[in-house]
C-alpha positions in Angstrom: 42.5 30.0 -46.9 40.9 30.7 -43.5 43.4 29.9 -40.7 41.8 27.3 -38.5 43.0 24.8 -36.0 43.4 21.4 -37.9 42.5 17.9 -37.0 44.1 15.2 -39.1 42.4 11.8 -39.2 44.4 9.0 -40.8 42.1 6.0 -41.5 38.5 7.1 -42.0 36.8 4.0 -40.5 34.2 4.0 -37.7 36.6 4.5 -34.8 38.5 7.3 -36.4 35.2 9.1 -37.3 33.9 8.7 -33.8 37.0 10.5 -32.4 37.0 13.2 -35.1 33.4 14.0 -34.4 34.2 14.7 -30.8 37.2 17.0 -31.4 36.6 18.4 -34.8 33.8 21.0 -34.3 35.0 24.5 -35.4 38.2 23.0 -36.8 39.2 21.9 -40.3 39.3 18.1 -40.5 41.6 16.4 -42.9 40.3 13.0 -43.8 43.3 10.9 -45.0 43.0 7.3 -46.2 44.6 4.9 -48.6 41.2 4.7 -50.3 39.9 7.9 -51.8 36.5 6.3 -51.9 36.5 5.7 -48.2 37.8 9.2 -47.5 35.1 10.8 -49.8 32.4 8.8 -48.1 33.5 10.0 -44.7 33.7 13.6 -46.0 30.1 13.5 -47.1 29.0 12.3 -43.7 31.0 15.0 -41.9 30.0 17.8 -44.4 26.4 16.9 -44.1 26.7 17.2 -40.3 28.2 20.7 -40.5 32.0 19.9 -40.3 34.6 21.5 -42.5 36.7 18.9 -44.3 39.2 18.1 -47.0 40.3 14.7 -48.4 43.8 13.4 -48.9 44.9 10.0 -50.2 47.6 8.8 -47.9 49.8 5.7 -47.8 50.8 5.2 -44.2 53.6 2.9 -45.3 55.3 5.8 -47.2 57.2 8.6 -45.5 56.8 10.8 -48.6 53.1 10.4 -48.5 53.0 11.3 -44.8 54.9 14.4 -45.5 52.5 15.4 -48.3 49.7 14.9 -45.8 51.4 17.3 -43.4 51.9 19.9 -46.2 48.2 19.6 -47.1 47.1 20.0 -43.5 49.2 23.0 -42.8 47.5 24.9 -45.6 44.5 25.3 -43.3 46.2 26.2 -40.1 48.0 24.7 -37.1 47.7 21.0 -36.6 46.2 20.6 -33.1 45.1 16.9 -33.2 46.4 13.8 -34.9 44.2 10.7 -34.9 45.8 7.6 -36.3 43.1 5.0 -36.8 44.6 3.3 -39.9 45.9 -0.3 -40.0 45.7 -3.8 -41.4 44.4 -6.9 -39.6 45.8 -10.4 -39.5 43.0 -11.6 -41.8 43.4 -8.9 -44.3 46.9 -8.9 -45.6 50.5 -10.3 -45.6 53.1 -10.2 -42.9 55.1 -7.7 -45.0 52.1 -5.4 -45.5 51.1 -5.5 -41.8 54.6 -4.6 -40.7 55.0 -1.8 -43.2 51.7 -0.2 -42.3 51.0 -1.0 -38.6 54.5 -0.9 -37.3 56.8 1.2 -39.6 54.0 3.5 -40.8 52.8 4.4 -37.4 56.3 5.0 -36.2 57.0 7.4 -39.1 53.6 9.2 -38.7 54.3 9.9 -35.0 57.8 11.1 -35.8 56.9 13.4 -38.6 53.8 14.9 -36.8 55.9 15.4 -33.7 57.9 17.9 -35.6 54.9 20.2 -36.4 52.2 19.5 -33.8 51.0 22.8 -32.2 51.4 23.8 -28.6 48.4 22.5 -26.6 47.9 19.8 -29.2 47.5 16.1 -28.8 47.7 12.8 -30.7 46.0 9.4 -30.4 47.0 6.3 -32.2 44.7 3.3 -32.2 46.5 0.1 -31.3 44.9 -3.1 -30.2 44.4 -5.5 -27.3 46.6 -7.9 -29.4 49.6 -5.9 -28.2 48.8 -7.1 -24.7 48.7 -10.8 -25.8 52.4 -11.1 -26.1 54.4 -12.2 -23.1 56.7 -9.7 -21.6 59.7 -8.9 -23.9 63.3 -8.5 -22.7 64.1 -4.9 -21.7 66.6 -4.7 -24.6 63.8 -5.7 -27.1 61.5 -3.0 -25.6 64.2 -0.4 -26.0 64.9 -1.4 -29.6 61.2 -1.3 -30.6 60.8 2.1 -28.9 64.0 3.9 -30.0 65.4 2.3 -33.2 65.5 4.9 -36.0 62.4 4.4 -38.0 64.2 3.4 -41.2 65.8 0.5 -39.4 62.8 -0.8 -37.5 61.9 -3.5 -40.1 65.5 -4.8 -40.0 65.4 -5.7 -36.3 66.0 -9.5 -36.0 62.9 -10.0 -33.8 60.8 -8.4 -36.6 62.5 -10.1 -39.5 62.0 -13.5 -37.9 58.2 -13.1 -37.7 56.6 -15.9 -39.7 52.8 -15.4 -39.4 50.3 -12.6 -39.7 49.0 -12.7 -36.2 52.5 -12.3 -34.7 53.2 -9.5 -37.2 50.0 -7.8 -35.9 50.8 -8.4 -32.2 54.4 -7.1 -32.5 53.2 -4.1 -34.4 50.7 -3.2 -31.8 53.2 -3.8 -28.9 55.6 -1.5 -30.9 52.9 1.1 -31.2 52.6 1.6 -27.5 56.4 1.7 -27.1 56.8 4.2 -29.9 54.2 6.4 -28.3 56.1 6.4 -25.0 59.3 7.3 -26.9 57.7 10.0 -29.1 55.7 11.5 -26.2 59.0 12.8 -24.8 59.6 14.7 -28.1 56.0 15.9 -28.4 56.2 17.3 -24.9 58.9 19.7 -26.0 56.3 21.2 -28.3 53.7 21.3 -25.5 51.7 18.4 -26.9 50.5 15.1 -25.5 50.5 11.7 -27.2 48.7 8.5 -26.1 47.7 5.1 -27.4 44.3 3.4 -27.1 44.2 -0.4 -27.4 40.6 -1.5 -28.2 39.3 -5.0 -28.0 36.6 -6.1 -30.4 34.8 -3.0 -31.5 32.0 -3.6 -34.1 33.4 -2.0 -37.2 33.8 -3.4 -40.8 37.4 -4.4 -39.8 36.0 -6.4 -36.8 33.4 -8.0 -39.0 36.2 -9.2 -41.3 37.7 -10.9 -38.2 34.4 -12.3 -36.9 33.7 -13.8 -40.3 37.3 -14.8 -41.0 39.4 -17.9 -40.2 39.6 -16.9 -36.5 35.9 -15.9 -36.3 34.8 -18.7 -34.0 37.6 -17.8 -31.5 36.6 -14.2 -31.5 32.9 -15.0 -30.9 33.9 -17.2 -28.0 36.1 -14.4 -26.6 33.1 -12.1 -26.6 30.9 -14.6 -24.8 33.4 -15.4 -22.2 34.9 -11.9 -21.6 33.9 -10.1 -18.4 31.7 -7.6 -20.3 30.1 -10.3 -22.4 29.9 -8.1 -25.5 31.8 -6.2 -28.1 32.4 -2.5 -27.8 31.2 0.4 -30.0 33.2 3.1 -31.8 31.5 5.8 -29.7 32.9 4.2 -26.5 36.4 4.5 -27.9 35.6 8.1 -29.1 34.6 9.1 -25.6 37.9 7.9 -24.1 39.9 9.6 -26.9 37.9 12.9 -26.5 38.9 13.0 -22.8 42.5 12.3 -23.5 42.6 15.0 -26.1 40.8 17.6 -24.0 42.1 20.1 -21.4 41.2 17.5 -18.8 43.8 15.1 -20.2 46.8 17.3 -20.2 48.6 15.4 -17.4 48.3 12.2 -19.4 50.9 11.4 -22.1 53.0 8.5 -23.2 50.3 6.1 -21.9 48.4 3.2 -23.4 44.7 2.6 -22.5 43.2 -0.8 -22.9 39.5 -0.7 -23.7 38.4 -4.3 -24.3 35.6 -5.2 -21.9 38.1 -7.1 -19.8 39.0 -9.6 -22.5 42.8 -9.2 -21.8 42.2 -9.8 -18.1 40.3 -12.9 -19.0 43.0 -14.0 -21.4 45.7 -13.9 -18.7 43.8 -14.8 -15.6 40.1 -15.7 -16.3 37.9 -17.7 -18.6 39.8 -16.9 -21.8 43.1 -18.5 -20.7 42.5 -21.3 -23.3 43.4 -18.7 -26.0 47.1 -18.8 -24.9 47.4 -22.2 -26.6 46.5 -20.6 -30.0 48.4 -17.3 -29.5 
């Protein structure tokens, strides 16, 4: 096969597609998703727009599946960009599933791709503003979430004691940022950067599930009372990611970027402080 630079997108929803469109021109894009239907739908959109793609069914909660994804991607060339936009929300699944995908799976993905990412490459993992809704953790807990060997992450007492899906999601997203800090030091040895983006409410099918789910009223109030007064768009996240993954972002690594229209600022210090009672 023609040896191209490769972009790997895990999670083929709206945000992931927005990022891949910005960094995928002239490169081979691997569209990986737990749903083959979703991946094939994304492939048609990209192919019709002139991009070169392939599809891979990938289970983010499985190290073996992640390794198969890497093997597939490397058939086409050097992996320059990893975009991790996969995940489960508090209204979608169980505590166990959220922790296995959003926490453990992301940690494994960053670890395994850190072994093969090309010099000059970059990675973005999509986290969430929810990771910023937890109070500050003890330094020891931060260190454990950041550095515990991946196969032992789910056995940490602070993780095993989680008893609701929102907390599972919040701890997973806090862990995402900490794992990115930790793994960025390993990625740097290969000449690559790694960052996290933590969006607020971005209008995607996932966000619509939340807006129409059991916490929907709270989310709608959050939008109305946030400093921006609106939800965000996938393209706004895509623009931020494109900058971080470009040559202009080479001095930025191990960082987490909150893009939430000021909702977290409002949560801690503004008109959204009432949410602390429910979180």
